[in-house]
ROLO-65666 format. One record per residue (C-alpha): residue in three letters; x, y, z. Coordinates in steps of 0.25 Angstrom, whole numbers, padded with zeros to 4 digits, always signed. Last residue first. Layout:
ALAXYZ...
//
This chain:
PHE+0116+0024+0014ARG+0129+0026+0021GLY+0142+0019+0016ASN+0145+0027+0003GLN+0132+0022+0000TRP+0124+0011+0006ILE+0111+0004-0001THR+0101+0000+0010ARG+0098-0015+0007ASP+0087-0024+0004ASN+0090-0040+0007SER+0076-0041+0010SER+0069-0038-0005GLU+0083-0043-0013LYS+0079-0054-0007LYS+0065-0053-0011ILE+0069-0047-0024MET+0076-0057-0029ARG+0070-0070-0024ILE+0058-0064-0033VAL+0068-0062-0043VAL+0073-0074-0045ILE+0061-0083-0045TYR+0054-0073-0055MET+0068-0077-0062VAL+0065-0090-0061ILE+0052-0091-0066VAL+0053-0080-0077PHE+0065-0089-0083ILE+0058-0102-0080ILE+0046-0098-0090TYR+0056-0092-0102LEU+0065-0104-0103VAL+0054-0112-0105THR+0046-0104-0116SER+0061-0102-0121VAL+0061-0116-0122SER+0048-0119-0128SER+0052-0107-0137SER+0046-0093-0145MET+0059-0085-0138MET+0051-0073-0134ALA+0052-0076-0121THR+0063-0081-0118ALA+0071-0069-0126ASP+0062-0059-0116TYR+0067-0066-0103PHE+0080-0068-0104GLY+0081-0053-0109HIS+0074-0048-0097LEU+0085-0059-0089LEU+0095-0053-0096VAL+0093-0038-0097ALA+0089-0037-0081MET+0102-0046-0079LEU+0109-0037-0087TYR+0106-0024-0081GLY+0105-0028-0064LEU+0120-0033-0068VAL+0125-0020-0077LEU+0120-0011-0063ASN+0127-0023-0053VAL+0139-0022-0063ILE+0139-0006-0062LYS+0136-0003-0048GLY+0149-0015-0043ARG+0157-0008-0052ARG+0155+0007-0046PHE+0155+0000-0030GLY+0155+0013-0023ARG+0146+0005-0011SER+0133+0011-0016GLU+0135+0008-0030ALA+0138-0005-0028VAL+0122-0004-0020LYS+0117+0002-0032ALA+0123-0011-0039ARG+0116-0019-0031GLY+0103-0012-0032TYR+0104-0013-0048PHE+0109-0027-0047TYR+0096-0031-0041GLY+0085-0022-0046MET+0091-0026-0061PHE+0087-0042-0058VAL+0075-0036-0051ALA+0072-0027-0062PHE+0074-0041-0071GLY+0063-0048-0066MET+0052-0033-0064HIS+0053-0036-0079GLY+0052-0051-0078PRO+0038-0046-0071VAL+0032-0040-0081ALA+0035-0049-0090LEU+0032-0062-0086PHE+0019-0062-0075ALA+0009-0049-0077ARG+0018-0048-0093PRO+0009-0066-0094LEU-0002-0060-0088ALA-0005-0047-0097VAL+0001-0053-0111GLU-0015-0054-0113LEU-0021-0042-0107GLY-0017-0037-0121TYR-0005-0035-0131SER-0002-0020-0129PHE-0012-0018-0118VAL-0004-0028-0111TYR+0009-0025-0118LYS+0012-0011-0116VAL+0006-0010-0102ASN+0016-0022-0098GLU+0028-0015-0103PHE+0025-0002-0095LEU+0022-0010-0083ALA+0034-0019-0086PHE+0045-0006-0087GLY+0037+0001-0074MET+0040-0014-0067SER+0053-0014-0072VAL+0057+0001-0065PHE+0050-0004-0056VAL+0056-0016-0053SER+0071-0010-0055TYR+0067+0000-0044VAL+0062-0011-0034ILE+0074-0022-0037ALA+0085-0009-0034ASP+0075-0002-0020PHE+0080-0019-0016THR+0097-0012-0014GLN+0090-0001-0004ASN+0094+0015-0005PHE+0089+0018-0020ASP+0079+0028-0013LEU+0091+0039-0015ILE+0090+0039-0031THR+0104+0038-0041TRP+0100+0023-0047THR+0085+0024-0047ARG+0080+0034-0060ARG+0092+0031-0067LYS+0093+0014-0063LEU+0079+0010-0063PHE+0079+0019-0080PHE+0091+0014-0086PHE+0087+0001-0080LYS+0074-0002-0086THR+0078+0003-0099GLY+0090-0004-0097GLU+0081-0016-0096GLU+0071-0015-0105VAL+0082-0013-0116SER+0091-0025-0112GLY+0081-0034-0112VAL+0073-0028-0124VAL+0082-0026-0135ILE+0094-0033-0130PHE+0091-0046-0121ALA+0076-0049-0128LEU+0080-0044-0143VAL+0092-0050-0142LEU+0089-0062-0138ILE+0075-0063-0147TYR+0084-0061-0158TYR+0097-0071-0155LYS+0089-0081-0162SER+0089-0073-0176GLN+0073-0072-0181SER+0072-0060-0178SER+0083-0056-0186LEU+0092-0046-0179THR+0098-0034-0183LEU+0089-0026-0186ASN+0079-0032-0178LEU+0086-0029-0167LEU+0087-0015-0171LYS+0073-0014-0172SER+0072-0021-0158GLY+0080-0010-0152ILE+0076+0001-0156LEU+0061-0004-0151GLU+0067-0012-0140LEU+0073+0004-0136VAL+0059+0013-0137ILE+0051+0002-0131SER+0062-0001-0121CYS+0063+0014-0117LEU+0048+0016-0114ALA+0048+0006-0104ALA+0061+0010-0096LEU+0051+0024-0096VAL+0040+0014-0089GLY+0051+0009-0080GLN+0053+0023-0076PHE+0041+0025-0073LEU+0040+0013-0064LEU+0052+0017-0058SER+0043+0032-0055ALA+0034+0024-0050LEU+0044+0018-0038LEU+0049+0031-0037ARG+0039+0039-0033PRO+0035+0025-0024ASP+0047+0028-0014GLU+0056+0016-0012LYS+0050+0006+0002GLU+0061+0004+0010VAL+0067-0008+0015LYS+0055-0018+0010ASP+0055-0017-0005MET+0049-0030-0009ARG+0035-0023-0009TYR+0038-0013-0019ILE+0045-0024-0028TYR+0030-0033-0026ARG+0023-0021-0029LEU+0032-0019-0041LEU+0027-0031-0044PHE+0010-0031-0043PHE+0012-0019-0050GLY+0020-0024-0061PRO+0009-0035-0063LEU-0001-0026-0061LEU+0001-0015-0072ALA-0003-0023-0087ALA-0013-0030-0081ALA-0020-0018-0075MET-0017-0010-0086TYR-0024-0022-0095ILE-0035-0019-0087LEU-0037-0005-0085ILE-0036-0006-0100THR-0047-0012-0097ILE-0055-0005-0091ARG-0053+0006-0095MET-0059+0000-0109PRO-0071-0006-0102ILE-0074+0008-0097LEU-0072+0014-0109PHE-0081+0006-0119PHE-0094+0010-0111MET-0091+0026-0111
//
């Protein structure tokens, strides 16, 4: 009994350290959705979609890493770039995008432009929360603080850009602009991949230049993302379908 209580407390501390940063960001996004709040059951399902995306990414990244190691030496100057942009960035943002679109594209609740950002962030936070729990329990509390300010908000940042274009793709579809829909969907995915890839690449490179680039990138991205959220929340508008809501 004396050993069970400390173990339970330790688990609670680890879980809190892993989950609280993500829940804080989720609360912020939820509060910024001012026109029409989303159904909590839908939001919970989106978090679960993010967990599914994380599980799929683990498998796909394992395959991608093995293929990368077979085709490119780890000493190559291109190794980190391929790993960051192709193996990690494209896979993780691809799985998020897949589960986001599968769950939300055709639902009736998707009737405001800001909904797209909310949906994208919730899927991404489901991914980030699962990943954060895995990292904290694997490497200890020492990784919790840096991940709370870097990795978890980073996932939200990528999601905001994806959601921005995802919403515009939905507007384009509702107005019959098929090309606009496709272009915006592709842009949303590519922007998330590029941001994610650059974030990971500069973090992986062990040089003073890459460290400076990483810090500048993170600061600028956070500023831009917060401004985007505030602007899109203020300009939230109804998505029209065939001239009627």
